[in-house]
C-alpha positions as CSV (number, residue, x, y, z in Angstrom):
1,M,14.0,3.7,-17.2
2,K,14.6,0.9,-14.1
3,K,11.5,-0.1,-12.4
4,T,11.6,-0.2,-8.7
5,K,10.9,-3.6,-7.4
6,I,8.4,-4.4,-5.0
7,G,6.9,-6.7,-2.8
8,I,3.0,-6.8,-1.5
9,I,1.9,-8.5,2.3
10,G,-1.3,-9.1,2.5
11,T,-3.6,-11.2,-0.1
12,G,-6.7,-9.8,0.0
13,N,-9.2,-7.6,-2.0
14,I,-6.3,-4.6,-1.6
15,G,-3.5,-6.3,-2.2
16,S,-4.5,-8.2,-5.2
17,D,-6.0,-5.1,-6.7
18,L,-2.6,-3.6,-6.3
19,L,-0.6,-6.5,-7.7
20,I,-3.2,-6.3,-10.9
21,K,-2.0,-2.6,-10.8
22,S,1.7,-2.7,-10.2
23,I,2.3,-5.7,-13.0
24,K,0.8,-2.9,-15.7
25,S,2.5,-0.7,-14.5
26,D,5.7,0.9,-15.9
27,L,7.3,2.2,-12.5
28,L,6.6,-1.0,-10.4
29,E,8.0,-4.7,-10.9
30,P,6.2,-6.8,-8.1
31,I,8.7,-9.7,-7.7
32,I,6.9,-11.0,-4.9
33,F,3.5,-11.3,-3.0
34,V,3.0,-12.3,0.3
35,G,0.0,-13.8,2.9
36,R,-0.6,-16.2,5.2
37,R,-3.4,-18.3,3.5
38,P,-2.6,-20.7,1.0
39,D,-6.4,-21.1,-0.3
40,S,-6.0,-17.3,-0.7
41,D,-7.8,-16.3,-4.3
42,G,-5.2,-13.7,-4.3
43,I,-2.7,-16.3,-3.6
44,R,-4.2,-18.2,-6.4
45,L,-4.1,-15.0,-8.6
46,A,-0.6,-14.3,-8.3
47,K,0.7,-17.8,-9.0
48,D,-1.4,-17.8,-12.2
49,I,0.4,-14.9,-13.7
50,G,3.8,-15.8,-12.8
51,I,4.6,-14.2,-9.2
52,D,6.8,-15.3,-7.1
53,I,4.2,-16.1,-4.0
54,S,5.4,-16.9,0.1
55,I,2.5,-17.8,2.5
56,D,5.3,-16.9,5.2
57,G,4.1,-13.2,6.1
58,I,6.2,-11.4,7.5
59,N,8.8,-14.0,8.6
60,F,9.3,-14.2,4.6
61,F,11.8,-10.6,4.6
62,R,12.7,-12.0,8.0
63,L,14.5,-15.3,6.3
64,N,15.2,-12.7,3.0
65,K,16.4,-10.1,4.2
66,N,16.3,-7.1,1.6
67,Y,14.6,-9.1,-0.8
68,C,13.5,-5.6,-2.7
69,S,13.7,-2.1,-2.1
70,L,9.8,-1.6,-1.8
71,V,7.0,-2.9,0.3
72,F,3.1,-2.1,0.3
73,D,1.6,-3.2,3.4
74,C,-1.8,-4.5,2.7
75,T,-2.6,-6.5,6.0
76,D,-4.5,-4.7,8.9
77,A,-3.4,-2.4,11.5
78,I,-1.7,-4.6,14.4
79,S,0.4,-7.0,11.4
80,A,1.4,-3.3,10.8
81,K,3.2,-2.3,13.5
82,Q,5.1,-6.0,13.3
83,N,6.1,-5.9,9.7
84,Y,7.2,-2.1,10.5
85,E,9.6,-3.8,12.7
86,V,11.3,-6.4,10.0
87,L,11.1,-4.5,6.9
88,G,12.4,-1.0,9.0
89,S,15.2,-2.8,10.2
90,Q,16.2,-3.4,6.3
91,S,15.8,0.1,6.1
92,I,12.8,-1.9,3.1
93,K,10.6,1.7,2.1
94,I,6.9,0.4,3.6
95,I,3.5,2.2,2.0
96,D,1.2,1.3,4.4
97,L,-2.1,1.1,2.9
98,T,-3.5,-0.2,7.1
99,P,-4.7,2.4,9.4
100,A,-2.1,1.7,11.5
101,K,-1.2,5.3,11.4
102,L,3.2,4.4,11.9
103,G,4.0,6.6,9.2
104,P,3.3,10.3,8.2
105,L,-0.1,10.3,6.6
106,C,0.4,10.6,2.7
107,V,-1.9,12.3,0.0
108,P,0.0,12.3,-3.1
109,Y,-1.5,15.2,-4.9
110,I,-0.7,17.2,-1.8
111,N,2.2,16.0,-0.5
112,N,3.8,13.1,-2.7
113,N,7.6,14.7,-1.4
114,L,6.9,12.2,1.9
115,I,7.3,8.9,0.0
116,F,11.0,10.2,-1.0
117,N,11.9,11.5,2.7
118,H,10.0,9.1,4.9
119,N,10.8,5.3,5.1
120,N,7.3,4.3,5.8
121,I,4.1,6.4,4.3
122,N,0.4,6.1,5.7
123,M,-1.7,6.4,3.0
124,I,-4.9,7.4,5.0
125,T,-7.5,6.0,3.6
126,C,-9.1,5.4,0.6
127,G,-11.9,7.5,1.0
128,G,-9.4,10.0,1.9
129,Q,-7.4,9.8,-0.2
130,A,-10.8,10.2,-3.3
131,S,-12.0,13.3,-1.3
132,I,-8.8,15.2,0.2
133,P,-7.6,16.4,-2.9
134,L,-11.1,17.6,-4.1
135,L,-11.2,19.5,-0.8
136,H,-7.7,21.2,-1.3
137,L,-8.8,21.8,-4.7
138,I,-11.7,23.5,-3.8
139,A,-10.4,25.2,-0.7
140,K,-7.7,27.1,-3.0
141,Y,-10.3,28.5,-4.9
142,C,-12.8,29.4,-2.2
143,D,-11.4,32.6,-0.4
144,K,-14.6,32.5,2.4
145,L,-14.8,28.9,3.0
146,E,-15.7,28.2,6.7
147,Y,-16.5,24.6,6.1
148,I,-16.5,21.4,4.0
149,E,-18.2,17.9,4.8
150,I,-18.1,15.4,2.3
151,V,-19.8,12.3,2.5
152,S,-18.2,8.8,0.8
153,Q,-19.4,5.6,0.1
154,I,-17.4,1.9,0.5
155,A,-18.0,-0.3,-3.0
156,S,-19.5,-3.2,-2.0
157,K,-17.4,-6.2,-3.3
158,K,-18.0,-7.5,-7.1
159,S,-20.1,-10.6,-6.8
């Protein structure tokens, strides 16, 4: 099966973790890792494993139109809006891992069809991705359920 060529914008913890996971994927081929800080740990990681990098931020995609067909946005809500304007104008699909809420909310376990039908989807939060499928399943099998409350915790950065 042909792999989808992807870009990742945002070289922090989330982008770096996604880079490592996408390298191991049978479906995705990371071809560019884009950030703004030449001294970031993520940029060093990408260089060390042989992935092309850019420190030009969204300007990389302005200068290299249609470089890939899918970009994972791991930046922040403010940058995501600017990124959407640039990538959207090139019809590049965006999987938004920021809190920007620019596209429809997606939890792949429940509504993965959004990925194919929209150019920008929002992946909610890691807490939502972890808890919503569980809540969905509980609600499916508990007819008289009136209320569910869940508490989640974000793990601290590994030292």
